Each structure stands twice: as C-alpha cells, then as structure tokens.
C-alpha positions, 0 to 999 in steps of 0.5 A, spaced: 504 171 229 502 179 230 495 181 226 495 184 220 494 191 222 493 194 230 496 197 235 502 195 238 503 195 246 510 193 249 515 195 254 523 194 252 529 193 257 536 193 254 540 188 259 547 187 259 547 179 260 541 175 256 542 169 261 541 173 268 535 177 265 532 170 263 533 168 271 531 175 273 525 174 268 522 167 272 523 169 279 518 177 277 514 172 274 513 167 280 513 172 285 506 176 281 503 169 280 505 169 272 507 163 269 512 163 263 512 157 257 517 157 252 514 158 245 520 159 240 527 160 239 528 163 232 533 167 228 530 173 224 533 177 218 531 184 217 532 189 212 530 196 214 528 201 208 527 208 206 527 212 199 533 217 197 529 222 200 527 219 208 520 218 206 517 214 210 521 216 217 519 223 214 512 220 215 515 217 222 514 210 219 519 204 219 519 199 214 522 192 215 523 187 211 523 180 215 526 173 214 525 167 219 524 160 219 523 160 211 518 165 211 518 172 210 514 179 212 514 185 210 511 190 216 510 198 217 510 200 224 510 208 226 515 211 231 510 210 237 509 214 243 512 212 249 510 218 254 506 214 258 509 207 259 510 202 254 510 205 246 505 204 243 505 203 235 501 202 229 503 196 226 502 193 219 504 187 217 504 183 210 506 176 209 511 175 203 513 169 199 520 172 200 524 177 203 524 181 197 524 188 195 521 186 188 516 182 191 513 187 196 512 193 190 509 188 186 504 185 192 497 187 193 497 186 200 496 192 206 504 193 206 505 193 199 499 198 197 502 203 202 509 202 200 507 204 192 503 209 195 509 213 198 514 211 194 511 214 188 516 214 182 522 213 187 525 206 189 526 203 196 534 202 198 536 198 203 538 202 210 542 197 215 541 190 216 539 186 223 540 178 225 537 177 232 537 170 236 531 170 240 528 166 245 521 167 246 516 165 252 509 166 252 506 170 259 500 166 262 495 169 268 490 164 272 493 158 267 489 161 261 491 164 254 497 168 254 497 175 255 503 178 253 509 175 251 516 176 252 522 176 247 530 175 250 534 178 244 540 179 242 542 183 236 547 185 231 546 191 227 550 190 220 551 195 213 556 195 208 561 195 213 559 188 217 556 188 224 557 194 227 553 194 234 550 189 239 543 189 242 541 185 248 533 186 250 527 184 253 521 186 249 514 184 253 509 185 248 501 185 251 497 179 248 491 181 251 488 188 252 484 185 258 490 183 262 494 190 262 494 191 269 498 184 270 502 186 264 504 193 266 505 190 273 511 185 271 514 190 267 514 195 272 517 189 277 522 188 271 523 195 271 526 196 278 531 191 277 539 194 277 541 192 270 534 193 267 535 200 262 528 201 259 530 201 252 530 209 250 529 207 243 527 202 238 531 197 235 530 202 228 533 208 232 539 203 235 540 202 227 540 208 225 545 211 230 549 205 230 551 205 222 551 213 223 546 214 219 540 220 219 535 223 216 536 229 211 535 236 214 530 239 210 531 243 204 535 249 206 529 255 202 532 262 205 531 266 209 524 266 213 525 271 218 520 278 218 523 284 222 520 291 221 525 294 217 524 288 212 522 289 204 515 287 202 520 281 198 523 279 204 516 278 208 514 275 202 518 270 201 520 269 208 511 267 208 512 262 201 518 258 203 515 257 210 508 254 207 512 250 201 517 247 207 510 245 210 507 242 203 514 238 202 514 236 210 507 234 210 507 230 202 509 223 205 504 223 210 499 225 205 501 219 201 501 214 206 495 216 208 495 214 216 494 221 219 489 225 216 491 231 219 498 230 214 493 231 208 490 236 212 496 241 214 499 239 206 492 242 204 493 249 208 500 250 206 498 249 199 492 255 201 497 259 204 502 259 198 496 261 193 493 267 198 501 268 199 502 269 191 497 273 190 497 278 196 505 278 194 504 278 187 507 285 185 514 283 189 514 277 185 517 275 179 513 271 173 516 265 174 514 265 181 507 268 181 505 263 176 506 257 180 499 259 184 495 255 179 499 249 180 499 249 186 490 250 186 490 244 182 494 240 188 489 243 193 484 240 189 487 233 190 487 233 196 480 237 198 477 231 195 480 226 199 479 231 206 472 233 204 471 225 206 476 224 211 472 229 214 465 226 213 467 219 215 470 222 222 463 226 223 460 219 221 464 215 226 463 220 232 456 222 230 452 216 229 453 214 237 450 220 238 443 218 234 438 215 239 435 208 238 439 202 239 443 199 233 444 206 230 452 207 229 450 200 225 445 202 222 450 208 218 455 203 217 453 201 209 453 209 208 460 209 211 462 203 207 460 207 200 464 213 203 470 209 203 470 206 197 469 214 195 474 216 199 479 210 196 478 212 189 480 220 190 485 218 194 488 214 188 487 221 183 490 224 189 497 220 188 496 219 180 497 227 181 503 226 186 506 222 182 506 225 175 511 229 171 507 235 173 508 235 180 515 234 180 516 239 176 512 244 181 515 242 187 522 243 183 521 250 180 518 253 186 524 251 190 528 254 186 525 260 185 524 260 192 532 260 193 533 265 189 529 271 192 528 274 186 524 280 186 521 285 182 522 294 184 515 294 188 518 289 193 524 293 195 520 298 198 519 297 206 513 293 208 511 296 213 509 302 208 504 297 204 502 292 208 497 297 211 494 297 204 494 290 203 491 288 209 485 294 207 483 290 200 482 284 203 478 287 209 473 290 205 473 284 200 472 280 207 466 286 210 462 286 203 460 279 204 460 278 212 456 285 213 449 281 209 449 274 212 443 273 214 438 267 215 436 268 208 443 268 205 445 262 200 449 257 202 455 260 197 455 266 201 457 263 208 462 259 204 465 265 200 465 269 207 469 263 210 474 263 204 475 272 205 476 270 212 481 266 210 485 270 206 484 276 210 487 272 216 493 269 212 495 275 210 495 278 216 499 273 219 504 273 214 505 281 215 503 281 223 511 281 225 511 288 223 507 290 228 509 286 234 503 283 238 499 287 235 494 283 231 493 277 235 487 280 237 485 280 231 487 273 228 485 269 234 478 272 232 478 271 225 480 263 227 473 264 231 470 266 225 473 261 221 471 255 226 463 258 225 463 258 218 467 251 218 462 248 222 456 251 218 459 248 211 461 242 214 453 241 216 451 243 210 455 238 205 453 233 211 445 235 209 447 235 201 452 228 202 445 225 206 440 227 202 444 225 194 446 219 198 439 217 200 437 219 193 441 216 189 444 209 192 440 203 195 440 202 202 437 199 208 430 202 211 434 203 217 440 206 214 435 212 211 432 213 217 438 214 220 440 218 215 434 223 216 436 223 224 443 225 223 441 230 217 437 234 222 442 235 227 446 238 222 440 242 219 440 244 227 448 246 227 447 251 221 441 255 225 445 255 230 451 258 226 446 263 223 444 265 230 451 267 233 455 269 227 453 277 227 455 277 235 461 273 232 463 278 226 462 284 231 467 281 234 471 282 228 470 289 227 472 291 234 479 288 233 480 290 226 478 298 228 484 296 234 489 293 228 487 300 224 489 304 229 496 300 229 497 301 222 494 307 221 500 310 226 505 307 223 504 310 216 503 317 219 510 315 222 512 313 216 
C-alpha cells in the first residue's frame, strides 16, 4: 500500500501486448542482476471526480476513489513533473470503508479534509471510471527488500456510454529512494525496447481524452489589451480583468493548501485589484469601485495564512543555519505552535471563501467587469491623465522614503513598502502606454520592495520570537535557539537600514527618466 502522504516516483510505458511486455521485463531485469517476484493480481475499479468548475484540475490535482479486493481508498495526486525522467507526483491517500462520495466528504482523514476545503459549498461529480486488471511484481536487488514495484495494467476507460478506450501499460514505481540508480537502469533498459513507448500522460489525462472532456476555459471577462490610444476606462478594465482572472485562477490551489505560492499569488492579485480600484476610481462605476472593501476583507483572511506560511518556511530553512548541534530540532516546538496557528487561520480563511458574501463578491465583480461601464472621466485618453496618477503616487511614496533612517520606526518602513507597491502597480497598469520606458523604474521598485520586505519579515520574526518566548512555556534549549535566531533577524534589519538610501537613490534616478517621458508625452498632447 502506498504511503499516506509522499512523493511517487514512477516510469510509465505504453505497450501493445502485455504478455510480450512481461517476457521482455524479465529479460531486462535478469540482465541487470535484478529479481522479480510475483506480488498480486487484482482488479482495480477507479472513479475520478471533480467539481462542476473543475476546481481540483485548476489546482493541478486529480481526485480518485479506488476499490480493490473489497477495500476502498481515496487519493489526491498532483499532475507531477516529468521533465527529467520519471513522473514525480505528490500523492495523498486515505483508506475508506466503501468507495462512496458521501463517506469521503464525511471522513476526517487527510484526503477528506482537503476535498472539503476545495469543494466548499459546491458538490462533487463523477468524471469517468477506469477498470484495470493489474499484475504486480516486486523488484529486488541483491536479494534484499523490494526496491521497486512493476505493475502490468490492462485498463478500460468507461463513461456513461460504456467502455470508450483501452490502455495497456507497464508502470515501474520506486520503493526505495536509495536504489534510484538501479531502478533507473531498468527503466532506461525498458525504454530502449521497441514497442515500449514512454507514456505522454497519466491515466487521468488519458481518461479525459478518451471521454472527450476538458476543463472549462477561464471566464471571459472582456478585453485586456492596452494600446497607446486606449482610454482611461479601457486601461482600468484591462488591469482589473487581468488581476481578477488571477484571483479566480488561484482560488482552488489556495483552498487546497498544498502549494503556498497559490495563496501568495491570490493575495497579490487581491492587492493589485484594490490598488487598481483606487487608482482608477474616477473612471469606474460605483458598483465596481465599491468592491474595494470586499477585496480588503478577503485580503485580510489570506494575509493571516500567508504570514504564517512565510514564518514556518523561514524557520524551516533558517534553523539549520544556527550554530551548535541539534539546533534545528530545538526549534521544532516553535514550528509546531505556528502549525497549529496556521490551521486555525486556514479555517477562518475557508469560512470566508465558503461564505455567501464571497460568492456575491465573485458574481458581482464578474458581471461588472464584463459589462465594462465607465464614467465620463473614463472616456478620456489614458495617456493624458496617467502622468498625473503616477506623480500623485510618487509624491506619496517619496515623502516617506526620503525620510527613512536608522531611527525611523518599523511602521514607517512598512508604510513605505506599501506605497512602493502602489506606485509600482500603477506604473505596471499604465506601462504599455509608454512602451518599454517604464521598465527601469519598475525594476528599481521591485528591488526596493524586496529590501523593505526583508526588513518587514525580519521585524515580524523578531516580534514573533519575543512574544512566543514570553507567553508560551517552551524548553530552555528552544528559547536559547530562538534568541540566536532573533539576533540574526536584527542583523538583517540593520543591513536594510544601511543599504536603503542607496536603493532609494536608484529609484529616484529611474523616476527622473520616466518623468521625462511622461512630460514629453504631455507636451506632445
């Protein structure tokens, strides 16, 4: 039985005849000094599921219910990476008493928890079924424990119309990571045999193709192209549609929680949406401009989880850098505490995403963005008014940035970073009006954000360590390790304080170049 949660490493080959393939398999294994021993012969009944809007597929996962020999199992498997040899896929398994959707949603196991998070207020639906006759062999090296398992599969893809497609495959799955080289030799030998074609996709992908199914295309929110002659309203809607599309695209991955970058990208899209709604307020109807507080509400829920993701990831990487033996394990109690907080924050976030209020936000924003209505201010050429929008946000950023020093409070650094983001986003929204002339300014702002982000992350880390040490009973060696880690973060803060003036000078130089372009455009107009 596969582990409850792990990385599957597997080679798959399509073959024309399984009997011939089995003979070749034994020959190639013998030539490499490997031994094959029969393990099982069984029939697998698989059903693949998703939501009506393909949420699992959009999160790059497949959901499968499997029944074999009277036992049932639910599996979540990501689409994996086949860029360098075998498939490498995250696989999460949960045993069930019976392969039924109702039981899965009522279960408390690792798959069920994730499924409920992704499905939310929606429902699961069946996509297609597979029936596989499987014969397996254990692969042994030097008479030891199995280093891999080989499965010979004869699979029928079934849908409501009955059997639609047949597949014959050999799957070679690594069981012992230390034996990767030996198993890879066998895979290479099989791949060199005529008639052994490396599979170009998973059984899930083959099932979708055989049953003529494909995920729905992202919703068409309207044009996103910006031209030099675009109106302010057209620029506004192009920016908002792009960001709202990213917001929607990352929701399933955010719900699932397996890739912290999905939540990060959804949060960034939310920030950009809020900035766009503020920047282009005069060009937008009240029904759209009024959604800014609603996106702020979502951003707060996402931010609580994202901050803990960053802290947990930071602790995991920085712990190993602490001097002294066992320091990484000394921080385990702190990581566990943050893990509990993250689960609590995720629960609150999912309550937000499952709520009627969130559904109303998505429905309302989709409708208004498709409609594309603007005010009279939105009808003017964007190139005429964009310079004033940029200058306004530059002044707000510059007022804070030029005054930053080692004596400035943390809030000033935080506020400067926020204003740097706003001027950067505004520049990116309007950059296509000026060709590539804004690239240098945007790049300089990115470096500024990175510097100020390091400051903020370090300040949050120090505060976290100090508050947790004061409020939470922890082992002495954990508190000692936390103290060392806090000092490393204070040094990062000092480093940003020292380098920020030079970073800001570069931003000012790039602003002067962009300002010359803006002023030239205004004079030409």
